[in-house]
C-alpha positions, 0 to 999 in steps of 0.5 A, spaced: 963 300 677 963 293 679 960 294 686 954 297 683 953 292 678 954 286 683 949 290 688 944 291 682 944 283 681 944 281 688 938 286 690 934 283 684 936 276 686 934 277 693 927 280 690 926 274 686 927 277 679 925 272 674 930 271 668 935 276 670 940 277 664 946 282 664 949 285 658 956 287 658 956 294 654 963 296 655 966 297 648 960 297 645 956 303 648 958 309 651 951 309 655 953 304 661 958 299 662 952 294 663 945 293 662 941 289 666 934 286 664 929 282 669 922 281 670 917 281 676 911 277 676 906 283 677 906 291 676 907 291 684 913 286 684 916 291 679 915 297 682 917 294 689 924 291 686 925 298 683 924 302 689 928 297 693 934 297 688 934 305 688 934 305 696 940 300 696 944 304 691 943 311 695 944 307 702 950 303 700 954 307 694 951 314 696 949 315 689 942 317 686 939 314 680 934 316 675 927 312 675 922 312 669 916 308 669 914 307 676 906 309 676 904 304 671 910 299 673 910 295 666 917 297 664 921 301 669 928 304 667 933 305 672 939 309 670 945 308 675 950 311 670 954 305 670 949 300 670 942 301 666 936 297 669 930 295 665 925 291 670 919 289 666 912 285 667 913 278 663 909 280 657 911 287 656 918 284 656 917 279 651 914 285 646 920 289 646 925 284 646 931 288 649 936 282 649 935 281 642 936 289 640 942 289 644 946 283 642 950 287 637 950 281 632 954 277 637 955 270 636 953 268 644 947 270 647 947 275 653 949 272 659 944 269 664 946 271 671 941 268 675 934 265 673 928 264 678 922 260 675 915 260 678 
């Protein structure tokens, strides 16, 4: 669902997510069509971005999402069915390096959809 993907990207961009990357999964995995990975500058920002995103998806698309990791907000996973969103604090993101894990050996790196540097 492209409307969901666009809503996710816009919401995270509006909330000043850092190093946002969208990885297309269609044809590579059955878990979702897109995986979006982004960072927040602090646990508070990560939690805020996740909560706002879940609220926007419910309000604008009428869909409920599943959220894991909100209490500590080092790594928050949002499962919106067609789009999986991973929100990290920067040092946690570096440690897990999901972009590399999901590259599937492609010649090209995942597309950076929006980058905000602080």
